[in-house]
C-alpha positions in Angstrom: -21.9 65.3 101.7 -22.4 66.4 98.3 -22.4 63.6 95.7 -19.9 64.0 92.8 -21.4 65.2 89.7 -20.9 62.7 86.6 -19.0 64.4 84.0 -20.0 63.1 80.5 -17.5 62.8 77.7 -17.4 65.7 75.5 -19.4 65.1 72.3 -17.2 64.8 69.3 -17.5 67.5 66.7 -18.6 65.0 64.0 -21.1 63.1 66.1 -23.9 64.1 63.7 -22.0 62.5 60.8 -23.3 59.2 59.3 -20.8 56.5 60.5 -18.6 55.1 57.7 -17.8 51.3 57.6 -14.1 52.0 57.8 -14.6 54.0 61.0 -15.7 50.9 63.0 -12.2 50.4 64.6 -11.8 54.1 65.5 -15.3 54.2 67.1 -14.6 51.2 69.2 -11.3 52.7 70.3 -12.9 55.9 71.3 -15.6 54.1 73.3 -12.9 52.1 75.1 -10.9 55.3 75.9 -14.1 57.0 77.3 -14.9 54.0 79.6 -11.3 53.9 80.8 -11.5 57.6 81.8 -14.9 57.0 83.6 -13.4 54.0 85.6 -10.3 56.1 86.5 -12.5 58.9 87.8 -14.7 56.4 89.7 -11.9 54.4 91.3 -9.8 57.3 92.3 -6.5 58.7 91.3 -4.5 55.8 92.8 -5.7 53.2 90.3 -3.4 52.7 87.3 -4.9 52.8 83.8 -5.1 49.4 82.0 -6.1 49.0 78.3 -7.9 45.6 77.8 -6.9 45.3 74.2 -3.2 45.4 75.1 -3.7 42.7 77.7 -5.3 40.5 75.1 -2.5 41.2 72.8 0.1 40.1 75.4 -1.8 36.9 76.0 -1.8 36.1 72.2 1.8 37.0 71.5 3.8 37.6 74.7 6.8 39.8 74.2 10.2 38.4 75.3 12.9 41.0 75.6 15.6 38.3 75.2 14.0 37.1 71.9 12.5 40.3 70.4 12.2 38.5 66.9 10.3 35.6 68.3 12.6 33.0 66.8 12.9 30.9 70.0 16.6 31.5 70.4 18.4 31.3 73.7 20.8 34.1 74.8 23.8 31.8 74.0 22.6 31.0 70.5 24.4 34.0 68.9 26.0 32.0 66.0 23.8 33.0 63.0 26.0 31.4 60.4 23.5 28.7 59.8 20.6 31.1 59.4 21.2 31.4 55.8 20.5 34.2 53.4 17.4 36.2 53.2 15.9 34.0 50.6 15.6 31.1 53.1 18.6 29.1 51.9 21.4 28.0 54.1 25.0 29.1 54.0 25.7 26.5 51.3 22.7 27.6 49.2 20.5 24.8 50.4 17.6 24.8 52.9 17.2 22.6 56.0 19.6 20.4 58.0 19.8 17.7 55.3 20.8 20.0 52.5 17.7 19.3 50.4 16.7 22.0 47.9 13.9 24.2 49.0 10.5 23.7 47.3 7.2 25.4 47.9 4.9 23.3 50.2 2.2 21.2 48.5 -1.1 22.4 49.7 -3.1 19.7 48.1 -3.3 21.2 44.6 -3.2 17.7 43.0 -6.0 16.5 45.2 -8.0 19.7 44.5 -7.4 19.0 40.7 -8.8 15.6 40.9 -11.7 16.8 42.9 -12.2 19.6 40.4 -12.2 17.0 37.5 -14.8 14.9 39.2 -16.7 18.0 39.9 -16.6 19.1 36.4 -17.9 15.8 35.1 -20.7 16.0 37.7 -21.4 19.3 36.3 -22.1 18.0 32.8 -25.8 18.0 32.0 -27.5 14.6 32.0 -28.5 15.0 28.3 -24.9 15.4 27.4 -23.9 12.4 29.4 -26.5 10.3 27.7 -25.2 11.5 24.2 -21.7 10.5 25.1 -22.9 7.1 26.3 -24.7 6.5 23.1 -21.7 7.4 21.1 -19.4 5.1 23.1 -21.9 2.2 22.6 -22.1 3.0 18.9 -18.3 2.9 18.5 -18.2 -0.4 20.3 -21.0 -1.8 18.1 -19.1 -0.8 14.9 -16.0 -2.3 16.2 -17.7 -5.5 17.0 -19.3 -5.6 13.5 -16.0 -5.1 11.8 -14.4 -7.8 13.8 -17.1 -10.2 12.8 -16.7 -9.3 9.1 -12.9 -10.0 9.3 -13.6 -13.3 11.0 -16.0 -14.4 8.3 -13.7 -13.2 5.5 -10.9 -15.3 6.9 -13.3 -18.3 7.1 -14.4 -17.8 3.5 -10.7 -17.6 2.3 -9.8 -20.9 3.8 -13.0 -22.6 2.5 -12.4 -21.3 -1.1 -8.7 -22.3 -1.1 -9.6 -25.8 0.1 -12.6 -26.3 -2.3 -10.9 -24.9 -5.4 -7.5 -26.4 -4.5 -5.7 -23.2 -4.9 -2.0 -22.9 -4.2 -2.5 -19.4 -2.7 -5.3 -18.3 -0.4 -7.7 -15.8 -2.1 -8.5 -12.4 -0.7 -12.1 -12.0 0.3 -13.8 -8.6 1.0 -17.4 -8.4 2.3 -19.1 -5.2 1.7 -22.2 -3.6 3.3 -22.9 -2.3 6.8 -24.0 -3.4 9.2 -22.7 -6.9 8.7 -24.8 -8.4 11.5 -28.1 -7.7 9.9 -26.8 -9.5 6.7 -25.7 -12.4 8.8 -29.2 -12.7 10.3 -30.8 -12.6 6.8 -28.1 -15.0 5.5 -27.8 -12.8 2.5 -24.8 -10.7 1.6 -25.0 -7.6 -0.7 -21.6 -7.8 -2.3 -18.4 -9.9 -1.9 -15.1 -9.2 -3.8 -12.8 -12.1 -4.4 -9.2 -11.8 -5.8 -7.5 -15.1 -6.5 -3.8 -15.0 -7.6 -1.9 -17.7 -9.6 -4.7 -19.9 -10.9 -3.5 -22.8 -13.1 -5.1 -22.8 -16.5 -3.7 -25.4 -18.9 -0.2 -24.5 -20.0 -0.2 -21.1 -18.4 -1.2 -19.5 -15.1 -3.7 -16.8 -14.7 -1.9 -14.0 -12.8 -5.1 -12.8 -11.0 -8.7 -13.4 -11.2 -11.0 -10.7 -9.7 -14.6 -11.4 -9.1 -17.4 -9.1 -7.8 -20.3 -11.3 -6.6 -23.7 -9.6 -5.7 -26.7 -10.7 -3.8 -25.4 -13.9 -2.3 -27.6 -16.3 -0.4 -25.8 -18.3 2.2 -26.1 -21.8 3.5 -24.2 -21.2 6.7 -24.3 -21.2 10.5 -22.5 -17.8 10.7 -20.1 -16.9 11.9 -18.7 -20.4 12.5 -19.7 -22.4 9.5 -20.2 -21.7 5.7 -21.6 -24.8 3.9 -22.4 -23.2 0.5 -23.8 -20.2 -1.4 -25.7 -19.1 -4.4 -24.5 -16.0 -6.3 -27.3 -14.3 -8.1 -24.9 -12.3 -10.5 -21.3 -11.9 -10.9 -18.8 -10.0 -13.0 -15.1 -9.7 -13.0 -11.9 -10.2 -15.1 -8.9 -12.4 -15.5 -5.3 -11.3 -16.3 -2.8 -13.4 -18.2 0.3 -11.5 -17.5 3.1 -11.1 -20.0 5.7 -11.7 -17.3 4.2 -15.2 -16.6 4.1 -15.9 -20.3 7.8 -15.1 -20.6 8.6 -17.4 -17.8 6.3 -20.3 -18.7 6.4 -20.3 -22.5 9.5 -18.4 -23.5 11.7 -20.1 -20.9 13.2 -16.6 -20.2 14.3 -16.3 -23.9 11.1 -15.0 -25.5 9.3 -11.8 -24.6 5.7 -11.0 -25.2 4.3 -7.4 -25.5 1.0 -5.8 -26.6 0.7 -5.1 -30.3 -2.8 -3.8 -31.0 -6.1 -4.5 -29.3 -6.1 -8.2 -29.9 -2.5 -9.1 -30.9 0.7 -10.0 -29.0 4.2 -9.7 -30.5 6.8 -12.4 -29.5 10.5 -11.7 -29.8 13.3 -13.7 -28.5 16.0 -16.4 -29.0 15.7 -20.0 -30.1 18.6 -22.4 -29.9 19.1 -24.3 -33.2 22.0 -26.7 -33.7 24.1 -25.1 -31.1 23.5 -21.6 -32.3 20.9 -19.0 -31.1 18.7 -17.7 -33.9 16.3 -14.8 -33.5 12.5 -15.6 -33.3 9.8 -13.2 -34.3 6.0 -13.8 -34.5 2.6 -12.4 -34.0 0.0 -14.1 -31.8 -3.7 -13.1 -32.4 -6.1 -13.6 -29.5 -9.7 -14.7 -29.9 -12.3 -16.2 -27.8 -13.0 -19.9 -27.9 -16.5 -20.7 -26.9 -17.6 -19.2 -23.5 -14.8 -20.4 -21.4 -11.6 -20.3 -23.4 -9.1 -18.3 -25.4 -7.3 -19.5 -28.6 -4.2 -18.2 -30.3 -3.4 -17.9 -34.0 0.3 -17.4 -34.7 1.3 -15.6 -37.9 4.4 -13.9 -39.3 6.7 -16.5 -37.9 10.4 -16.1 -38.9 13.7 -17.4 -37.6 16.7 -15.3 -38.4 20.4 -16.1 -38.7 21.5 -12.6 -37.7 22.7 -10.6 -40.7 22.7 -13.7 -43.1 19.4 -15.4 -43.7 15.8 -15.8 -42.6 13.8 -19.0 -42.4 10.0 -18.8 -42.6 8.2 -22.0 -41.8 4.8 -23.0 -43.1 3.2 -24.0 -46.4 5.7 -22.0 -48.5 8.7 -22.6 -46.1 11.9 -20.9 -47.3 15.4 -19.9 -46.4 16.3 -16.6 -47.9 19.3 -14.3 -47.8 19.1 -10.8 -46.1 19.6 -7.9 -48.5 22.9 -7.0 -46.8 24.3 -10.5 -47.3 23.1 -10.5 -50.9 24.9 -7.3 -51.5 28.1 -8.7 -50.1 27.8 -11.8 -52.2 27.2 -9.8 -55.4 30.6 -8.1 -54.7 32.4 -11.4 -54.3 33.0 -13.0 -57.7 33.9 -16.4 -56.2 30.6 -16.7 -54.5 28.6 -15.5 -57.6 30.4 -18.2 -59.7 29.5 -20.8 -57.1 25.8 -19.9 -57.4 25.9 -20.0 -61.2 27.4 -23.5 -61.1 24.0 -24.8 -59.7 21.6 -24.8 -62.7 18.5 -24.5 -60.5 19.9 -21.5 -58.7 21.0 -19.8 -62.0 17.5 -20.4 -63.4 15.9 -18.8 -60.3 18.2 -15.8 -60.8 16.8 -15.5 -64.3 20.0 -16.3 -65.9 19.9 -18.9 -68.8 22.5 -21.8 -68.9 24.5 -20.3 -71.8 25.0 -16.8 -70.3 25.7 -18.4 -66.9 28.4 -20.6 -68.4 30.1 -17.6 -70.1 29.9 -15.6 -66.8 31.7 -18.3 -65.0 34.6 -17.9 -67.4 34.4 -14.2 -68.3 34.8 -11.6 -65.6 33.4 -8.9 -67.9 30.2 -11.0 -68.5 30.0 -11.7 -64.7 30.3 -8.0 -63.8 27.5 -7.3 -66.3 25.3 -9.7 -64.4 26.2 -8.7 -60.9 25.9 -4.9 -61.7 22.4 -5.3 -62.9 19.9 -3.6 -60.5 17.8 -6.7 -60.6 20.6 -9.1 -59.3 20.5 -8.4 -55.6 16.6 -8.4 -55.3 16.6 -11.7 -57.3 19.2 -13.1 -55.0 17.1 -12.3 -51.8 14.1 -14.1 -53.4 15.9 -17.4 -54.0 14.7 -20.2 -51.6 17.9 -21.9 -50.4 16.0 -24.8 -48.7 16.7 -27.1 -51.6 20.3 -25.9 -52.0 20.9 -26.5 -48.2 19.8 -30.1 -48.6 21.4 -30.8 -52.0 24.5 -28.6 -52.0 25.8 -28.1 -48.4 29.1 -26.8 -49.8 27.3 -24.0 -51.7 25.5 -22.9 -48.5 28.8 -22.8 -46.7 30.4 -20.6 -49.4 27.5 -18.2 -48.9 28.5 -17.8 -45.1 25.7 -20.1 -43.8 26.4 -22.9 -41.4 25.0 -26.0 -43.2 24.1 -27.7 -39.9 22.0 -24.7 -38.8 20.4 -24.4 -42.3 19.5 -28.0 -42.3 18.0 -27.9 -38.8 15.9 -24.8 -39.6 14.4 -26.5 -42.6 13.1 -29.2 -40.3 11.1 -26.8 -38.1 7.4 -26.9 -38.9 4.9 -24.1 -38.2 2.6 -26.1 -35.9 5.5 -27.0 -33.8 6.8 -23.5 -33.4 3.3 -22.1 -33.0 2.6 -24.4 -30.1 5.6 -22.9 -28.3 3.9 -19.5 -28.6 0.4 -20.5 -27.9 -1.4 -18.3 -25.4 -4.5 -20.4 -25.3 -6.2 -21.4 -22.0 -9.5 -22.7 -20.5 -11.1 -21.6 -17.3 -10.7 -24.2 -14.5 -13.4 -26.8 -14.2 -14.0 -25.8 -10.6 -15.2 -22.4 -11.8 -18.5 -23.6 -13.2 -21.0 -21.0 -14.3 -18.4 -18.4 -15.2 -18.2 -17.3 -18.9 -15.7 -15.2 -20.8 -17.4 -12.2 -22.4 -14.8 -9.9 -23.9 -11.0 -10.2 -24.6 -8.5 -7.4 -24.9 -4.7 -6.9 -24.9 -3.3 -4.3 -22.4 0.3 -3.3 -21.6 0.4 -5.7 -18.6 -1.1 -8.7 -20.5 -4.2 -10.3 -21.9 -7.4 -9.3 -20.0 -10.7 -11.2 -20.3 -14.0 -10.0 -18.9 -16.0 -12.6 -16.8 -19.7 -12.9 -16.1 -22.0 -15.3 -14.6 -25.5 -15.8 -13.0 -27.1 -18.1 -10.5 -23.8 -19.8 -9.7 -23.8 -22.3 -6.8 -20.9 -23.2 -4.5 -21.0 -26.1 -2.1 -24.4 -27.0 -0.7 -27.1 -24.7 -1.9 -29.2 -23.0 0.8 
């Protein structure tokens, strides 16, 4: 019997073409079809054709005619009211059986972010890590240094307040960086000290500012400060006008600057139950190396609009020009003046014309209309008249009690009330006053000192 001749598959028309990567599936499919045709010819016409790829597909995803969509529904599950809308929400606009809002699943993004953060730090070069570490250590060292400075400053403030017996703790500021090296050397470059409200004789120094440089310490820092020696020091002291008003003026006298070395005082002074105006000039000058003295000049006490009393060597009570003009227009007051021979003589009127003027209005008008009468009247010292003729003083519009009280005030007594003198406290040894000046806020004195010791010297 003649063997069957093997019929090969016809050669495709593009067999000589270089295969393209995208043709891999088509080539495999063609080879599979050719193999199937060969097997069919070999087994005979009774054997059905079977595609192996379709069998694999059925095993992976079997087709169920009763559930063509693959939703796992049974034939009786034809109520699709709970399937929801196409966007995945239920019939009530929520997803799931519990009605919880739908949210996208968390696929571990946060964990991946943390892993990425750690991964990024691992990716930082070693040199950069070293630089960051050095910077962190430097910041911690600076912080520790500043904390040590603040601790020692508080210790110094407490020690100064106790040793100088101050009512208010001073403010101490230590300069220089780093502080630790200064502590090890027991030598500070510069320390600023501000002390408020320092008592100095009758007044209080509003503020004392000191800048000490090159300080050698006798201390077990940072816990103990036994003493120190200041190589050089400079500063200033302020005697505030507000304090002078309160302490010397008793809230009735006000002090203000009047030139580079002078202070003007204006206020009220109670005299015999009546307030009289007080005006004076206080000139400031240095007294030795540690004090300030005051010279009061131009002192005057005024009965407003009537008379002025000036104490001193040539003390006198004199009428104001306005009051003198009013008296010259009042014939009764002029006659009262002319009845006192000493007063008439001081007015430059002889006894005989004075006598005629007291009787003759024409003669009296001739005297009072003279241009010299009012100036002469303001130059009359009424001190004697106040003591000898109280009634005359009363006719002139002056209270005799006030006039008599004014004549008893002496210049030293009044000057003492306005004295701005003071001495530096004994505790501040080695400090000297160098220059003195008057500024809008008060009297300012420059301070200086060298080789000053505090406590136990190192």
